[in-house]
N, C-alpha and C positions, 0 to 999 in steps of 0.2 A: 916619477910622475906624481903630482899632487893629487890626492883623492878628492872627489867632489865634495863630500860631506865635510872633510877636514878643511878644504879651501874655503868653503862658504862660512863655516863656523869661525875660522881664523880671521877671514876678511871682516865678518860682522863685528867681531870683538874689537878689531883694530879701528874700525870706523866709529864705534861708540867711544873709544878712547880718544880718537882725534877730535870728535865733536866736543868732548868734555874739556880737552886740554889744548885746544887749538890756539888760544890767544897769543901767548908770547912766542911759541915756536913757529906758528904759521906766519906771524907778522915778520919775524926775522927772515924766513925763507922767501916771503914775497918781496921784501926789501932788497935782499942781496943773495941770490942763489950762488952758493960757493962750489968749489971743486967736488966736495963730498956729495952734494946734491946732484950735480951733473953725472958723477959716476953712478950714483944710485939710480938715476933715471935710465942710463944706458943699460945697466944690469937688469932693471925691472922690465924694460922694453924687450930685451932678449928672452927673459923668462916668460913674458906674456905671450910672445909669438910661438913659443914651444908648447905652452900649456893651454892657451886660450881656446884653440879650435876644439879639442875633445871636451873641454869644460863647457863651452857654449853649446856644442852638439847635445851633450847630456842634459844641460839646462833646458834647451828648447824641446828635446824629445820627451823628457820625463816631467819637467815642472811647468812647461807651457808659459814661458815668459811673455807678459803682456807687451805687445809691440809698442805701446805708449811709453814704456820705460826706456827703450833704446834711444830715442831722440833726446830724452832728458839727460841720460848718462853721457851721450856723445857731446851734447852741448856743454855739460860740466867739464868733461875732459879737455875740450878745446879751450874753454875759458881758463881752466887751471894751467894748461901748458903755456898759454899766451901770457899769463900773469906770473909765470915762474913757479909752477907747481903750487897753485892756490889750493892748499890742503882743505880749507873749509868748503870750497865748491866741490872738490873731488869727493870728500867725505859725504856731503849732502846728497850728491847724485848716487853714490854707491848705496847709501842708507835707503834712499827711495827705491832703488832697484831691489834690495833685499826685502824690503817691505812688500813690494809688488808681487814677489814670488812666494810670499808667506814664510820667510825665514826669520826666526827670532834670534837675537844676539846671544852669544854664549858668554862665559866669564871673561872679564878683561884681564888677560894674562900676558900681553905682549905690547910692545911699543914700536913694532917693526913697521916703519913707514913704507918699505918696499911692497908690503902686501897691499896697501891702499892703492899705490901706483899700479901694481900688477892687475888688480881687479878692474881699475878704471880703464886701463889699456885693453883688457879682455873684453870689456863692454864695447869699446870702440871697434875691436875686431869683430864682435858680434854684429854690430851695425853693418860692417862691410860684408859679412857673411849673409845677412838678411838681404842686402842689396843684390848680392850674387844670386841668392835663391829667387828673388823677384825677377831678375833678368832671365834666369833659367826658365821660370814659369812663363814669362812672356814669350820666350823662344818656343816653348812647348805648345803654348796656345796658338802661336802663329803657324807652327808645324802642323798642328791638328787642323787648323783652318785650311791650310794648303792641301792636306790629305783629303779633307771633305770635298774641296773643290775638284781635286783630281778624280775622286770617286764619282762625283756628279758628272764630270766630263766623260769618264769611262762608261757610266751607265747610259749616257746619251749616245755615245759611240756604239755601245752594244745594241741599243734600241735601233739605231740607224742600220747597223749591220744586219739585224734580223728583219728589218723592214725593207731594205733596199739591196738589190743584188750587187755583190762586190765587183763583179766583172763588168756588167753593163751600166750600173748606176740607176736602173729603173726599179720600180717596186717589185717585191716578191709577191707570191700569191696572197699572203696574209694582208699585206699593205694594199695590194690591188683590190682586194675585196672591200677594204675600208673606203678607198677612194671611189670605187664603183658604187658603193652604197650612197655616197654623197651625190654622185652624178645622177643616180636614179631618182633621187628626191627632187631634182630640178624639173621644172615644167618643160617639156620638149617644145621646140619652136613650132609654129603652125605648120601642119602638114608633115611633121617629122616624127620619128620613133627612134628608140635607142636600140642599136644592134651591137652584138658582140661577135668578134671573129677570133677563133683560136687557131694558131699556126704551128705546124710542125715542120722542121727542116728535114727533108727527105735524105735518107742515107747519110746522116751526119756522122755516124760512127766510121763509115768507110772514108768519109772526108778526113777525119782525124788520122786514120791509118795511112792515108795517101800523103797528106801534107804535114802531118804532125799536130800535136795538141796545141802548140803555139798558134798555128794558122787557124785552128778551130776556134780558139779564143778570140782571135782578131775578127773572124767572121761574126761571131755572136755579138761582139762589141758594136759592129756596124749595122746590125739589123734594126735596132730601135730607130736610128735616124732615117732609115728607109721607110719604116712604117709610119713615122710621124709625118712624112710628106703626103701620105694618103689622105689625111683628114684636114679639114679646114675649121670645123666646129670644135667645141670643147670635147676633149677625149681623155681617156685613161689608158695607160699602156703598162704591161707588167710581164715579167718572166715567170711562167707557171711550171716550168720543168727544165730539164737539162738542155733540151733543144726545142722548147715550146714557148710561145709567146701568146698574149691575149691583148686585143685592142677593142675598145668599146667607144662608140661615139653616136651622135644623132645623125640619122640619114633620112632622106625622103621615104615616106611610107611605102613599103614593098621593096626597098632597095638594099635589104640586107645581103642577098646573094651578090649584088653588084659590089658591095664593100669587100666581100670575100674575094672576088675576081681582081679587084684593084690591089689587094694585099699580095696576091700571087704575081700580078704583073710587076709590082715594085720589087719583089724578091727575084724575079727572073732577070733583071738587069745585072750584067756581070759585076762581080766584086774584084777589086784589085788587091790580091793577097801576096805580099812579098814579091812584087813585080810580076805576078802571074794573074791573068784575068780568068776568074773562076765563075762558071754558071751554076746556080743553085736552084733546086726546085723544092716544092713542099706540098702539104695538104692543109686544108682549112675546114673548120667546122663553124657553122653560123647559127646564131640563135637571136631571136628578137625578144626584148624584155616584155613581160606581161604586167598587167595592172596589179599593183600591190605586191609585186614579187620582190623577194630579197636578193641581194647580190650573190649570196652563196648559191641560191637556186639557179640563177642565170649562168653562173660559172659552171655549175654541174651540168646543165643542159648543153652548153656550148662544148664542154669537154666530151660529152657523149657523142655529139655530132662529129667532132674531130676523130674520136676513136673509130666511129663507123666509117669515116672516109678512109682512114688508114687500113682498116680491116678489109674494105672492099676494093682497095687499090684505086680509089677515085681522088680527084684533085680537091673536090669540095662537096660537103653534104650540109644541107640545112636541117636543123633539128625538127623532128616531129615526134609525137608521143609514141609512135610505133617503134621508134628506136630503143625505147627503154623496156623492151620485152613486155609489151603493154597490157598484160592481163591486169585486171583491177586489183587482184591480190598482190601482185608483184609491185605495182605502183604504190599501193598502200604501204607495203613493207619498206620501200625506198623512203617514203615520207617519214615513216616511223624511225628508220635508222638515222635519217638526218636530224630528226627531233632528239633522238637519244644522244647523238654526238654533240649537238648544240646545248643540250640540257645536262651534260655531264652524267649520263646514265650508263655509260660504258665503263665497266670496272675491270679489275684484274685480280687474279689469285696467284699464289706463288707455289711452285713445286720445288722442294728443297733438293740440293745436290750435296753429297758428302764424299769425303776421301775414303775409298773402300779399304785402304790399309789401316786407317786409324778410326774411321767413323766420324771424323771431325766435320762439322758443317762448314762448307766453303762458299755457298751461294745459293741462288734460286733462279728459276726461269719464271718471268711474269707472263701469264696467259690471259688473253682478253676474254671477257665474259659480258654477254648481253642478255638480260632477262626481259623479254617482251611482255607488255602489260596483259596481253590476251593469249599469246602463243607460248608463253613460258620461255625456257632457256633456248636460245638460238645457237646452233653450232657455230664456232668461230669460222670454220671453213666457208660456211654459207654466207655469213654477213661480211666477211672480208672480200670474198669474190664479188658480192653485190656492190660493195663500196668501190672496188676497182673498176667495175663496169659502168658505174654511174658517176664517176668523178668525185666521190666522197672520200677516197682513200687518204688524201692528205690530211683532212680533218680528223678522220678516224685514227690515223697513226699518231697525230699530235695528242689526241685524247688518251690513247693507250700509254704513250710515253709519259704524259703528265701524271696519270694515275699510278704508274709503276714507280716513278721517282718519288712522288709525294708519299706513297704508302711505305716505300722502302726506308726512308729516313736515314739518319746517321748513326743509329745505335747498334749496327752489326759490324764489329771490328773486322776489317779485312775482307769481308764477304762481298761478292759482286752480284748484281742483279742483271739478268739478261732479258732482252726484248727482241722478238723476231720482227723484222720489217718487211714490207711488201716489195714485190718486184718493181712496181711503179715508183715506190719511194726511192729506190736505189738509182733511178734515172733523174731524180730531182736534185739539182746541184745545191739547193738550199738546205737539204736535210742535215748535213753535218753542223751547220751554223745553228739550226733550230735545236738540235740535241745539246750542243755545248752551252747554248744560252739557257736551256732548261736546267741543266746540271748546275750551272753557276747560280741560277735563281734559288735553287734548293740547297746549295752548299754541298753538293755531292761530287767528290773528286772524279775525274775522268777514268782513273784506273779502277774505280769501283763499279763501272758500268760496262756492259757487253752488248754489242749489236750483233744479232744473229742474222745471217743471210743464207738462203737455201742454195745448196750446191748446184742444183740444176740451173738456177738463174745465173749464177756466176759463170758456169761453163758455157751458157748460151750467149752471154753478152759481156765478156771480160773487158773489152775495150771501153765500154761505157761505165762499168761498175768499179773497176780497179781504181780510177782517180778518186771516186767517192770514198772507197775504203782507205785510201792513203790519207785523206783528210781526217778520218777518224783516228788513225794511228798517230798522226801528228798531234792530235789533241789528247793523246794517252788513253783513248777509249779503246777497249779491247774489241776485236772482231773475231767472230766465230762462224765457221761454215757448218750449217745445220744439214741433217740428213746425209752426212758424208758417206759415200759409197754407192750412191744412186746414179752418179754421173758416169760418163764413159771414159774420161781421161783424168780421173782424180789424182792418181799418183804422179802423172806426168806434169801437172801444173801446180802441184802443192807448194813447191819451193818458190814459185814465182808470185804467189799471192801475198799481199800485205795483211796477214792474219796472225792471230795468237792462239787459236784453238780450233779443234775439229770435234764435232758432235757425231758420233757413230750412229748410223741409221739403225733404228730399232729392229728392222728385219734381220740384220746380221746378229744383233745382240741377243734377240730371243731364240735364234737357232743355234747359237754358239755352243751351248752345252751338249746338244745331241747331234750336231752336224759337223763332221771334221773339216769340210771345206769352208763353212762359215767361220769356224774357229781359226782356221789358218789365215783367212782374209783378215779377221779381226786382229790376230797376233801381228801380222805383217804391217797392218796399217798403224797400230799403236806403236810398234817399234820404229817405223819410219818417222812418225810424228815426234816421238821423243828425240830421235837423232836430229831433227830440225829445230828442237827447242820449243815445240808446241804442246800445249795442254790438250788432253783428250777427255771427252765426256761420253759415257755410254748411256744412251736413252733406253727406256723400256725395260729396265731391270725389275722383274716381277717375282723372282724366286731366289732362294738362298744359294742354290747350286750355281746359277748364273752370276750372282754377286761374287761368290768366292773365286770363280773362274776369272772374272774381270779383274779382281784384286791381284790374282797371281800373275796376270799378264803385265800389270804395271800401269793400268789406266789411272788417270789423275782423279776422276770424279765419276760418280754414278748418279742416275736420276731415274726414278720409277716408283711404282706403287709399293714395292717392298720397303723402300725408304720412307715414303710418305705420299699420299695423294695430294693434289693441289689444295692449298689452304688459303683462306682469307688472311689478311695481315694480322688480325687479332689472334687467329688460330695458330699462325706461324710463331707468334711470340710465346704462346702457351707451349707449343711443341718444343721450342728452344729451351724453355724453362725446365721442361721435364728431362732434358738430356744431361 
């Protein structure tokens, strides 16, 4: 292989020689190319194709040949070949190329014409290579454009998936709130007011158990068309829960309860499901929009009315302020909670979890925190229950999830963050989509996130909750059963649940060191979970004796004040830096 420096110096010398001595020899070659010239051209072409590519690559990479030289050299080669190796043209083009890359000629010590031909052909190959690179660049640019277009389409599809229910095609709660906001800004027709009706399908879980989940999905798909027949004026309709819908439209003043009855009448007409006529009943809550009210507040009030109807076993309840446990202080707290949710004043802290065998940090649980401007810190149990009773739980859960994922970030290799979700959240079919969209927006992989569900909730309503848990598993999101051991049939159904982890109830953990029965239960539960391939987390580890006991049993992780109290994100980073 000819070295770059040697080839350039050799070519430069020959080009200078050809320029100086071209007259008689070049004229003869132009006039009559003989056999020697032809053979020389064939040999030179073969050598050129063997050597040209590494030579050109090095020239382009190291010496940055000006692109303007390539067309000049190529034109000279073509002219030279057409005229029968016009050495003057070849030499001129090569000399210009050497000058462009800043190469000076060395001593004239050879008259080898093949070198001139070789470099000329090499430059021609360089032109072909440049054309190839340009083509590749165009292909890459086109591929990037297609990728950007695909990404835009994917984002739009993702937005639609989060805004519209995948089963029924109608708006989810978030999109419904936006559309309802627009409807509330419209001036009502003369003598009309805006009324909202929230509908719950009675005994829907039993319907699924009797007819199957496929039949349940068919029923849910057909309900929107039934509800749309109820209204003649502009209306908005959305799915606000697993078996709950909300309809809002203008009605004659005072006819809100009439709209509720019409919704129930439409629902009462038999549905044809797989050749079987099925009668369905339900409950409704009714609320009338108030002056200058926001959509979120109207949805909150109509949800309270629906919850009251279900709790009282009534078919319909119209909202009144007495339903909201109407002490002035409680109403004020509800308003403050709504403001905190909308104003992003709900935060999280993280309680670390470590592997008891090695002390290695493996994750953390995100715990919600609300500091009231006048009452100080409000206990999570208090404001979560308040949100559940007043229809604010969906917004509160979204705010907690957003804060947890945003604060967690991507800097903790392999560690997972866990968030406990409410009972009502688990009956909302849109929850898995909301969580996966949030993770995608922040670039957090699903296997770095854990959804915690309370065992008593799962035990009470497995038929409704298990499908939601399966959706999380399909998205590679981990599922953990919290407070494990407080239910009545834990060990019986453990193998049937789509879960990855059990969190042992702190009541067993705290008693384990001094209570043989609690220790036996703990040991049996951890052993069974390990046999099923499940992780185990012990909560409430507050002393070294309990920590060592948990480690000896084989628990996957521990969490408690002995390891660390709950920490803000900045404090957690400092805690990790000290370890």
